[in-house]
N, C-alpha and C positions, 0 to 999 in steps of 0.2 A: 595547927595546920603542920603536916609532915611533908617532906619531899621524899618521895619513894622512887625507887628504880626496876623496872623490869629487869628479868634476867638478860634479855638481848640487850638492854642499854649497858648493863655492867660489861656483857661481852664486848660491846662496842668499845667502851672505855679502856678495857684491858688491853684490845688489840690496837687502839690509838697510842697508848703508853709504849706497848712493844715495838710498834713501828717507829715512833719517834725516838725512843731510845736507840734501837739498832741503826736508824739513818743518820741521826743528829747528836746524839749523845745524851747522857743523863740530865745535864743542866738544862737543855732545851726541852727535854721530855716532861721534866718537873714543872718547868716554867709554864708549858702548854697546859697540862693538868690544872695547874693553879688558875690559869685563865679560864678553863672549863668551869672550875669550881665556883668562880666569881660569876659567871653566867648562870649556874645554877641558884645562886644566891639571888641574882636579879629576878629570876623567874619566881622564886619562893617569895620574895617581898612584894612583887608586882605581877601575879600570875596572868593578867590581861596584856601583858607587854607584846607577847607573839602574836603573829598574824595567824589567822585560821587558815588552814590549808585544805585543798579540796582533793588531794591525793587519797584521802580515807574519810570515812564518816565519823561520827561521835566528837565534833568539836575538838579536833586536835589543833594544837597551836604548835608554831615554831619560832625559832629565833636563831640567828647566824653568829657562830664565834669562828671568826678566822676561815678555816677550810672545812669547817663541819657546821652542819644544822642540826639544832636539839629539837627533837619532837616531844611534846607533853600534853597532858591533858588533865583536867581536873576531874577528881574521883570523890565526891562528896566535899568534905573539908580539906583532903590532901590533894597533892599534885604528884602526878606520876610521870615519869621521865620514860619515854616509850623506846626511842632510839636515839643514837649520836651518830650521824651519818657523813662522811666525807662528800664533798660536793660532786665527786667523779661518780658515786654510786647511783644505782637506779633506786631513787627513793620510794617510788611508788611500789615496786616489787618488794623491797625490805619491808615497807610497813604493812604490807598485807600479809607477809609470810609469818 
């Protein structure tokens, strides 16, 4: 089983790191990213841990890490991270785009 990331999720992670770095400094930014990485590991170890969301179809699940929600789904034997969105963003619109 592999943990894969859609391009939008990679863009989300880059934006999170950039914002955290500029707002809180390098130490906090990297600490936050390490926390996200631990959350990804949790998903990889236990894919059923997330709640199924009704924002989109296709059995998309999500878990929360601090101020962000990680959306993912299974694709055969793999797990695909779709988006990593801040709680203040419009999740429905961003998941459908």
